[in-house]
N, C-alpha and C positions, 0 to 999 in steps of 0.2 A: 548722171546723164544730163546733158545739156538739152534745153528745149529745141535748139536747132537740130540736134540728132533725132529728137522725137518726130519732127516734121519730115525728116528723111525716111523714117520708118513708115510714116503715113503714105508718103509718095511711093515707097516700095510696095506697100500693101495695095495701093491702087493699081500699080503696074502688074502685080501678081494676080489681082482680081480680073483684070482685062485679059491677061494671058490665059487664065483658067477658063474664062468664057469662050475664048477662041478655040482652045483645045477641047472644050466640052462639045462644041459644035462639030469639030473635026472627028470626034470619037463616034459620031453617028449613033447616038443612043447607047453608048458604052459597048458598041460592037467591035470597035477597034481598040486593042489593048493599050498600045503606047500613048495615044492621045488621051485615053481615059485615065491612065496612071498619071500622066502629066497634069491633067486637070485637077485630080485629087491632090497632088503634091503642091500645085500652085495655090489652090484654095487653102490648104493647111498653112502654107507660107504666109498668105495674106492674113489669116487669123493670128498667126504668131507675131507678125510685124505690128499688127494693130495692138496686140497685148503689150508689146514693148513700148509703143507710143503712149498707151494709157497710163504708164508709170508717171509720166510728166504732164500730160495734157488731159483735160476733162473729156468725158464721154460726149458731152453736149457739143463739143467742137470736133472731135475726131470722127465720130460716126457719120455726121452729115457730109464731111469732106470725103471720107472713104466711099460712102454710098453714092454720092454725086459723081465722084471721079470715075468709079466703076461703071455707072450708068452712062456717063458722057463718052467713055472710051468705047 
């Protein structure tokens, strides 16, 4: 895997994290099924993409970018 691909995975993880946060709010405390399932799927996708990025990049770089991007979004 190329390092460039690893950064794409980080970007995808940030996007999935933002989507999950939006869907989590839309689920109204997990009372609405589809947004709740979407949030869970998006969170799982974010973790999976981060795990792929960690194959090539160090945690000390990936985690702050992922957390910061998710917070800023």
